[in-house]
C-alpha positions in Angstrom: 0.6 3.6 -23.1 -2.2 3.2 -20.6 -2.1 4.0 -16.9 -2.2 0.2 -16.1 0.8 -0.4 -18.4 2.6 2.5 -16.7 1.9 1.1 -13.2 3.0 -2.4 -14.3 6.4 -0.9 -15.3 6.8 1.5 -12.4 9.2 -0.7 -10.4 11.4 -1.2 -13.4 11.4 2.5 -14.1 12.4 3.3 -10.5 15.0 0.6 -10.6 16.3 2.0 -14.0 16.0 -1.3 -15.6 13.9 -0.4 -18.7 15.1 -0.1 -22.2 15.6 3.4 -23.7 12.5 2.8 -25.9 10.3 1.8 -22.9 11.7 4.8 -20.9 10.7 7.1 -23.7 7.2 5.6 -23.8 6.9 6.1 -20.0 8.1 9.7 -20.2 5.6 10.4 -22.9 2.8 9.0 -20.8 3.9 11.1 -17.8 3.8 14.3 -19.8 0.0 13.8 -20.4 -1.0 12.0 -17.2 -0.9 13.9 -13.9 -2.2 10.8 -12.0 0.8 8.7 -13.0 3.2 11.6 -12.4 1.8 11.9 -8.8 2.0 8.1 -8.4 5.7 8.1 -9.5 6.7 11.0 -7.3 4.9 9.6 -4.3 6.5 6.2 -4.8 9.9 7.7 -5.1 9.4 9.9 -2.0 8.1 6.9 0.0 11.2 4.9 -1.0 13.5 7.8 -0.1 11.9 8.2 3.3 12.0 4.4 4.0 15.7 4.2 3.0 16.7 7.2 5.2 14.9 5.7 8.2 13.6 9.1 9.1 11.3 9.1 12.1 8.5 11.5 12.1 6.9 12.6 15.3 3.1 12.9 14.9 1.2 15.4 17.0 -0.4 13.6 19.9 -3.9 14.4 18.7 -3.2 12.9 15.3 -1.5 9.9 16.8 -4.5 9.3 19.0 -7.0 9.6 16.1 -4.9 7.3 14.0 -4.7 4.7 16.8 -8.4 4.9 17.4 -9.1 4.5 13.6 -6.8 1.5 13.4 -8.3 -0.2 16.5 -11.9 0.4 15.2 -11.0 -1.1 11.9 -9.4 -4.1 13.6 -12.5 -4.7 15.7 -14.5 -4.8 12.5 -12.1 -7.4 11.2 -9.1 -6.4 9.2 
């Protein structure tokens, strides 16, 4: 299995809607691919945070830098 194939099946893996055979292929791929393992873990964590509606307070200096970066990008044309 390639990384592209893994990514194409990521939603189904997370939704637990893959066959046992496909799941085994995905797990085998994960054992040898740190990139896809990080992608899976990050995606799962993002979904978990989104579902919990947790609000994270950003330090004011980070918030200001992020806002400035977004505004600069928008001025260039998003």
